[in-house]
DRENMARKOL-396765 format. One record per atom (N, C-alpha, C): residue number from 0; residue in three letters; x, y, z; atom name. Coordinates in steps of 0.02 Angstrom, whole numbers, plus 50000, padded with zeros to 5 digits. Layout:
<rs>
[NUM,Ala,[X,Y,Z],CA]
...
</rs>
This chain:
<rs>
[0,Unk,[49964,50219,50350],N]
[0,Unk,[50022,50201,50389],CA]
[0,Unk,[50076,50254,50387],C]
[1,Unk,[50079,50292,50333],N]
[1,Unk,[50131,50342,50326],CA]
[1,Unk,[50118,50407,50362],C]
[2,Unk,[50056,50419,50384],N]
[2,Unk,[50041,50478,50422],CA]
[2,Unk,[50025,50540,50382],C]
[3,Unk,[50025,50534,50317],N]
[3,Unk,[50010,50592,50274],CA]
[3,Unk,[49935,50598,50265],C]
[4,Unk,[49909,50657,50280],N]
[4,Unk,[49839,50672,50267],CA]
[4,Unk,[49838,50735,50224],C]
[5,Unk,[49803,50733,50168],N]
[5,Unk,[49804,50790,50123],CA]
[5,Unk,[49742,50791,50080],C]
[6,Unk,[49731,50849,50049],N]
[6,Unk,[49675,50857,50002],CA]
[6,Unk,[49702,50885,49937],C]
[7,Unk,[49663,50874,49885],N]
[7,Unk,[49681,50902,49819],CA]
[7,Unk,[49652,50972,49814],C]
[8,Unk,[49688,51016,49780],N]
[8,Unk,[49664,51083,49765],CA]
[8,Unk,[49674,51096,49690],C]
[9,Unk,[49651,51152,49666],N]
[9,Unk,[49658,51166,49594],CA]
[9,Unk,[49730,51164,49570],C]
[10,Unk,[49776,51183,49613],N]
[10,Unk,[49847,51185,49594],CA]
[10,Unk,[49879,51116,49588],C]
[11,Unk,[49848,51066,49619],N]
[11,Unk,[49877,50999,49615],CA]
[11,Unk,[49852,50952,49668],C]
[12,Unk,[49876,50891,49664],N]
[12,Unk,[49854,50837,49708],CA]
[12,Unk,[49893,50838,49774],C]
[13,Unk,[49857,50830,49829],N]
[13,Unk,[49888,50823,49896],CA]
[13,Unk,[49933,50882,49916],C]
[14,Unk,[49915,50942,49897],N]
[14,Unk,[49957,51000,49912],CA]
[14,Unk,[49942,51033,49979],C]
[15,Unk,[49885,51019,50008],N]
[15,Unk,[49867,51047,50073],CA]
[15,Unk,[49857,50990,50121],C]
[16,Unk,[49896,50989,50175],N]
[16,Unk,[49889,50934,50223],CA]
[16,Unk,[49939,50937,50279],C]
[17,Unk,[49946,50881,50312],N]
[17,Unk,[49991,50876,50370],CA]
[17,Unk,[50017,50805,50377],C]
[18,Unk,[50065,50796,50421],N]
[18,Unk,[50092,50730,50435],CA]
[18,Unk,[50082,50714,50509],C]
[19,Unk,[50046,50662,50523],N]
[19,Unk,[50035,50638,50591],CA]
[19,Unk,[50043,50562,50591],C]
[20,Unk,[50099,50538,50618],N]
[20,Unk,[50110,50466,50618],CA]
[20,Unk,[50063,50431,50668],C]
[21,Unk,[50035,50375,50648],N]
[21,Unk,[49989,50339,50692],CA]
[21,Unk,[50027,50306,50749],C]
[22,Unk,[49993,50294,50804],N]
[22,Unk,[50023,50258,50860],CA]
[22,Unk,[50020,50183,50847],C]
[23,Unk,[49976,50162,50802],N]
[23,Unk,[49969,50092,50785],CA]
[23,Unk,[49927,50084,50723],C]
[24,Unk,[49929,50024,50696],N]
[24,Unk,[49890,50008,50636],CA]
[24,Unk,[49854,49942,50649],C]
[25,Unk,[49790,49941,50637],N]
[25,Unk,[49750,49880,50645],CA]
[25,Unk,[49728,49857,50576],C]
[26,Unk,[49741,49795,50561],N]
[26,Unk,[49722,49767,50497],CA]
[26,Unk,[49677,49706,50508],C]
[27,Unk,[49617,49710,50479],N]
[27,Unk,[49570,49655,50483],CA]
[27,Unk,[49558,49629,50413],C]
[28,Unk,[49590,49575,50395],N]
[28,Unk,[49585,49548,50327],CA]
[28,Unk,[49515,49520,50312],C]
[29,Unk,[49475,49507,50363],N]
[29,Unk,[49407,49483,50351],CA]
[29,Unk,[49364,49535,50315],C]
[30,Unk,[49382,49598,50321],N]
[30,Unk,[49345,49651,50288],CA]
[30,Unk,[49349,49643,50212],C]
[31,Unk,[49404,49615,50188],N]
[31,Unk,[49413,49606,50116],CA]
[31,Unk,[49357,49564,50085],C]
[32,Unk,[49329,49519,50124],N]
[32,Unk,[49275,49475,50098],CA]
[32,Unk,[49211,49514,50084],C]
[33,Unk,[49205,49574,50111],N]
[33,Unk,[49145,49615,50098],CA]
[33,Unk,[49153,49658,50036],C]
[34,Unk,[49213,49659,50007],N]
[34,Unk,[49226,49702,49949],CA]
[34,Unk,[49204,49670,49884],C]
[35,Unk,[49177,49710,49838],N]
[35,Unk,[49167,49685,49770],CA]
[35,Unk,[49236,49673,49738],C]
[36,Unk,[49239,49628,49691],N]
[36,Unk,[49304,49612,49659],CA]
[36,Unk,[49337,49673,49629],C]
[37,Unk,[49298,49719,49603],N]
[37,Unk,[49327,49780,49574],CA]
[37,Unk,[49367,49819,49626],C]
[38,Unk,[49341,49824,49687],N]
[38,Unk,[49376,49860,49740],CA]
[38,Unk,[49439,49822,49762],C]
[39,Unk,[49434,49756,49765],N]
[39,Unk,[49493,49716,49782],CA]
[39,Unk,[49548,49728,49731],C]
[40,Unk,[49530,49729,49667],N]
[40,Unk,[49580,49740,49615],CA]
[40,Unk,[49609,49810,49618],C]
[41,Unk,[49569,49859,49638],N]
[41,Unk,[49595,49927,49646],CA]
[41,Unk,[49648,49929,49701],C]
[42,Unk,[49635,49893,49755],N]
[42,Unk,[49685,49889,49809],CA]
[42,Unk,[49747,49852,49787],C]
[43,Unk,[49738,49801,49746],N]
[43,Unk,[49795,49763,49721],CA]
[43,Unk,[49839,49806,49675],C]
[44,Unk,[49810,49856,49644],N]
[44,Unk,[49851,49902,49602],CA]
[44,Unk,[49902,49937,49646],C]
[45,Unk,[49883,49955,49706],N]
[45,Unk,[49929,49986,49754],CA]
[45,Unk,[49984,49936,49774],C]
[46,Unk,[49965,49874,49784],N]
[46,Unk,[50013,49821,49801],CA]
[46,Unk,[50063,49811,49744],C]
[47,Unk,[50038,49811,49683],N]
[47,Unk,[50082,49803,49625],CA]
[47,Unk,[50133,49860,49622],C]
[48,Unk,[50111,49920,49640],N]
[48,Unk,[50156,49977,49642],CA]
[48,Unk,[50214,49964,49690],C]
[49,Unk,[50199,49938,49749],N]
[49,Unk,[50251,49922,49798],CA]
[49,Unk,[50298,49868,49771],C]
[50,Unk,[50270,49820,49736],N]
[50,Unk,[50312,49767,49707],CA]
[50,Unk,[50361,49795,49656],C]
[51,Unk,[50337,49842,49615],N]
[51,Unk,[50381,49873,49565],CA]
[51,Unk,[50432,49919,49596],C]
[52,Unk,[50414,49953,49650],N]
[52,Unk,[50458,50002,49680],CA]
[52,Unk,[50520,49968,49711],C]
[53,Unk,[50509,49922,49757],N]
[53,Unk,[50567,49898,49796],CA]
[53,Unk,[50557,49830,49827],C]
[54,Unk,[50517,49786,49798],N]
[54,Unk,[50507,49723,49833],CA]
[54,Unk,[50500,49665,49785],C]
[55,Unk,[50557,49633,49771],N]
[55,Unk,[50558,49576,49725],CA]
[55,Unk,[50519,49517,49752],C]
[56,Unk,[50521,49507,49818],N]
[56,Unk,[50484,49452,49849],CA]
[56,Unk,[50409,49460,49838],C]
[57,Unk,[50385,49521,49846],N]
[57,Unk,[50315,49536,49834],CA]
[57,Unk,[50297,49525,49761],C]
[58,Unk,[50339,49548,49716],N]
[58,Unk,[50328,49538,49645],CA]
[58,Unk,[50322,49464,49628],C]
[59,Unk,[50367,49424,49655],N]
[59,Unk,[50366,49352,49643],CA]
[59,Unk,[50302,49320,49670],C]
[60,Unk,[50281,49341,49728],N]
[60,Unk,[50220,49315,49758],CA]
[60,Unk,[50159,49331,49715],C]
[61,Unk,[50156,49391,49689],N]
[61,Unk,[50100,49412,49645],CA]
[61,Unk,[50099,49370,49581],C]
[62,Unk,[50158,49357,49553],N]
[62,Unk,[50162,49317,49492],CA]
[62,Unk,[50144,49244,49504],C]
[63,Unk,[50163,49218,49562],N]
[63,Unk,[50155,49147,49576],CA]
[63,Unk,[50084,49127,49596],C]
[64,Unk,[50047,49173,49629],N]
[64,Unk,[49982,49154,49657],CA]
[64,Unk,[49923,49199,49637],C]
[65,Unk,[49916,49216,49574],N]
[65,Unk,[49861,49261,49556],CA]
[65,Unk,[49791,49234,49573],C]
[66,Unk,[49779,49170,49563],N]
[66,Unk,[49713,49142,49578],CA]
[66,Unk,[49699,49142,49653],C]
[67,Unk,[49750,49124,49693],N]
[67,Unk,[49741,49125,49766],CA]
[67,Unk,[49729,49196,49791],C]
[68,Unk,[49762,49244,49761],N]
[68,Unk,[49753,49314,49781],CA]
[68,Unk,[49682,49336,49767],C]
[69,Unk,[49659,49323,49706],N]
[69,Unk,[49591,49344,49688],CA]
[69,Unk,[49537,49307,49726],C]
[70,Unk,[49553,49247,49750],N]
[70,Unk,[49504,49210,49790],CA]
[70,Unk,[49511,49229,49864],C]
[71,Unk,[49555,49276,49879],N]
[71,Unk,[49565,49303,49946],CA]
[71,Unk,[49591,49250,49996],C]
[72,Unk,[49636,49208,49972],N]
[72,Unk,[49668,49158,50015],CA]
[72,Unk,[49701,49194,50074],C]
[73,Unk,[49681,49175,50134],N]
[73,Unk,[49701,49210,50195],CA]
[73,Unk,[49777,49215,50203],C]
[74,Unk,[49813,49160,50194],N]
[74,Unk,[49886,49161,50204],CA]
[74,Unk,[49921,49206,50153],C]
[75,Unk,[49901,49201,50091],N]
[75,Unk,[49932,49241,50038],CA]
[75,Unk,[49917,49315,50049],C]
[76,Unk,[49854,49331,50065],N]
[76,Unk,[49835,49401,50077],CA]
[76,Unk,[49875,49430,50135],C]
[77,Unk,[49883,49392,50189],N]
[77,Unk,[49923,49417,50246],CA]
[77,Unk,[49995,49430,50225],C]
[78,Unk,[50024,49386,50185],N]
[78,Unk,[50093,49395,50163],CA]
[78,Unk,[50099,49457,50118],C]
[79,Unk,[50050,49466,50074],N]
[79,Unk,[50050,49525,50030],CA]
[79,Unk,[50046,49589,50071],C]
[80,Unk,[50003,49590,50121],N]
[80,Unk,[49996,49649,50163],CA]
[80,Unk,[50061,49662,50201],C]
[81,Unk,[50090,49609,50229],N]
[81,Unk,[50153,49616,50267],CA]
[81,Unk,[50208,49645,50222],C]
[82,Unk,[50217,49617,50163],N]
[82,Unk,[50270,49640,50118],CA]
[82,Unk,[50257,49711,50093],C]
[83,Unk,[50194,49727,50081],N]
[83,Unk,[50177,49795,50059],CA]
[83,Unk,[50193,49846,50114],C]
[84,Unk,[50172,49831,50175],N]
[84,Unk,[50185,49876,50230],CA]
[84,Unk,[50260,49882,50245],C]
[85,Unk,[50295,49828,50238],N]
[85,Unk,[50367,49828,50247],CA]
[85,Unk,[50400,49876,50197],C]
[86,Unk,[50377,49873,50135],N]
[86,Unk,[50404,49916,50083],CA]
[86,Unk,[50389,49990,50098],C]
[87,Unk,[50326,50003,50114],N]
[87,Unk,[50306,50072,50128],CA]
[87,Unk,[50343,50099,50189],C]
[88,Unk,[50349,50059,50241],N]
[88,Unk,[50383,50081,50302],CA]
[88,Unk,[50457,50098,50288],C]
[89,Unk,[50488,50058,50247],N]
[89,Unk,[50559,50070,50230],CA]
[89,Unk,[50567,50137,50195],C]
[90,Unk,[50521,50154,50151],N]
[90,Unk,[50525,50217,50114],CA]
[90,Unk,[50506,50276,50159],C]
[91,Unk,[50451,50269,50196],N]
[91,Unk,[50427,50324,50238],CA]
[91,Unk,[50477,50340,50293],C]
[92,Unk,[50510,50290,50320],N]
[92,Unk,[50559,50301,50373],CA]
[92,Unk,[50618,50343,50348],C]
[93,Unk,[50636,50334,50285],N]
[93,Unk,[50691,50373,50256],CA]
[93,Unk,[50671,50445,50241],C]
[94,Unk,[50606,50457,50232],N]
[94,Unk,[50584,50523,50208],CA]
[94,Unk,[50514,50537,50236],C]
[95,Unk,[50510,50554,50300],N]
[95,Unk,[50445,50564,50334],CA]
[95,Unk,[50403,50619,50303],C]
[96,Unk,[50433,50673,50281],N]
[96,Unk,[50396,50732,50258],CA]
[96,Unk,[50391,50738,50182],C]
[97,Unk,[50407,50685,50147],N]
[97,Unk,[50403,50683,50073],CA]
[97,Unk,[50445,50736,50040],C]
[98,Unk,[50508,50740,50060],N]
[98,Unk,[50554,50787,50030],CA]
[98,Unk,[50600,50755,49978],C]
[99,Unk,[50594,50689,49969],N]
[99,Unk,[50639,50654,49923],CA]
[99,Unk,[50609,50588,49900],C]
[100,Unk,[50639,50533,49922],N]
[100,Unk,[50622,50466,49898],CA]
[100,Unk,[50549,50448,49909],C]
[101,Unk,[50517,50475,49960],N]
[101,Unk,[50447,50457,49973],CA]
[101,Unk,[50400,50475,49916],C]
[102,Unk,[50419,50523,49875],N]
[102,Unk,[50377,50542,49818],CA]
[102,Unk,[50366,50484,49770],C]
[103,Unk,[50409,50434,49772],N]
[103,Unk,[50402,50375,49729],CA]
[103,Unk,[50336,50338,49743],C]
[104,Unk,[50310,50347,49804],N]
[104,Unk,[50246,50314,49822],CA]
[104,Unk,[50187,50345,49784],C]
[105,Unk,[50197,50402,49754],N]
[105,Unk,[50143,50435,49717],CA]
[105,Unk,[50139,50416,49644],C]
[106,Unk,[50185,50374,49620],N]
[106,Unk,[50182,50360,49548],CA]
[106,Unk,[50125,50315,49530],C]
</rs>
């Protein structure tokens, strides 16, 4: 969603790349049902990062519904995705080229 495409090189992570913002984003939550639980949890680690960065509502949702999240409850998953994208969009909009605040997405 942020438009950053990059590769790792010996000097460091994501040092060679470009920024191309997408014209749109398509999200199909049904794909999540094909994932092994380990992959779902890896994706949730990214969600937790957004909750810690700037989204108290997302953090509360994660704390309140862990079982529903892991069972891939459709409504909860959609809300998590919405809040995560909202957080990322807010940060990326302020710093499109990763010259400041956007670097927080890399922690």
